[in-house]
C-alpha positions as CSV (number, residue, x, y, z in Angstrom):
1,M,-35.3,-32.0,-5.9
2,D,-33.5,-33.2,-8.5
3,N,-29.8,-35.0,-8.5
4,K,-27.7,-32.0,-9.7
5,Q,-29.6,-29.2,-7.3
6,I,-28.1,-31.8,-4.2
7,A,-24.5,-32.3,-5.9
8,K,-24.4,-28.5,-6.6
9,Q,-25.7,-27.5,-2.7
10,M,-23.2,-30.4,-1.5
11,I,-20.2,-28.2,-3.6
12,Q,-21.5,-24.9,-1.9
13,F,-21.8,-26.4,1.6
14,N,-18.3,-27.7,0.8
15,K,-16.3,-24.9,-0.4
16,A,-18.1,-22.9,2.5
17,V,-16.4,-25.1,5.3
18,F,-13.4,-24.7,3.3
19,D,-13.6,-21.3,3.3
20,N,-14.1,-21.1,7.6
21,S,-11.1,-23.4,7.9
22,F,-8.5,-21.8,5.6
23,K,-9.7,-18.7,7.4
24,A,-9.4,-20.1,10.4
25,M,-6.1,-21.8,9.4
26,T,-4.8,-18.1,8.1
27,M,-5.6,-16.8,11.7
28,V,-3.6,-19.1,13.6
29,A,-0.9,-18.4,11.1
30,D,-1.0,-14.4,11.5
31,Q,-0.7,-14.6,15.2
32,N,2.3,-17.4,14.9
33,E,3.8,-14.7,12.7
34,K,3.0,-11.8,15.3
35,M,4.9,-14.3,17.8
36,I,7.9,-14.7,15.6
37,D,8.3,-11.0,15.4
38,T,7.8,-10.5,19.0
39,F,10.4,-12.9,19.8
40,F,13.0,-11.9,17.5
41,A,12.9,-8.4,19.1
42,Q,14.0,-10.3,22.1
43,A,15.9,-12.6,21.1
44,T,19.4,-10.3,20.7
45,W,21.2,-13.7,20.3
46,L,19.6,-14.9,17.4
47,P,21.9,-14.4,14.3
48,E,20.5,-12.9,11.6
49,E,21.3,-15.2,9.1
50,G,19.1,-18.0,11.4
51,K,15.9,-14.7,11.6
52,A,16.2,-14.5,7.8
53,A,15.8,-17.9,7.4
54,I,12.6,-18.3,9.5
55,K,12.0,-15.1,7.7
56,K,12.0,-16.9,4.7
57,W,9.7,-19.9,5.7
58,V,7.0,-17.8,6.8
59,S,6.8,-16.1,3.6
60,A,7.2,-19.2,1.7
61,Y,4.6,-20.8,4.0
62,R,2.4,-17.9,3.4
63,T,3.0,-18.0,-0.6
64,G,2.3,-21.2,-0.5
65,C,-1.2,-20.8,1.1
66,D,-2.4,-17.9,-1.0
67,D,-1.3,-20.3,-4.3
68,F,-3.5,-23.2,-2.6
69,K,-6.7,-20.8,-1.5
70,K,-6.4,-19.3,-5.1
71,L,-6.6,-23.2,-7.1
72,M,-9.6,-24.1,-4.5
73,D,-11.4,-21.1,-5.5
74,D,-10.7,-21.8,-9.2
75,N,-11.6,-25.3,-8.8
76,Y,-14.6,-24.5,-7.3
77,T,-16.0,-21.7,-9.8
78,R,-15.3,-24.7,-12.3
79,V,-17.9,-27.0,-10.8
80,D,-20.0,-24.2,-10.2
81,K,-20.1,-23.7,-13.7
82,F,-19.7,-27.2,-14.5
83,F,-23.3,-27.8,-12.9
84,D,-24.7,-24.8,-14.1
85,N,-24.0,-26.3,-17.8
86,A,-25.2,-29.7,-17.4
């Protein structure tokens, strides 16, 4: 087995680990978002401005995660193309 093939397999393994870890992190974030929604439904004492701020944080976090995932996928695609052309 040549070095190029070994490196490509290592990158594929790394991508699989990243994808699984990201999926787990997303599941935790989804559960936390549901928990926050439940809390908001029961917390009548919390002002609307506070709820809006927290919802913006959750939305910004979700957007950041989606952007990060897209960036990582693009970079893994570039690395795959590099090894295919090398």
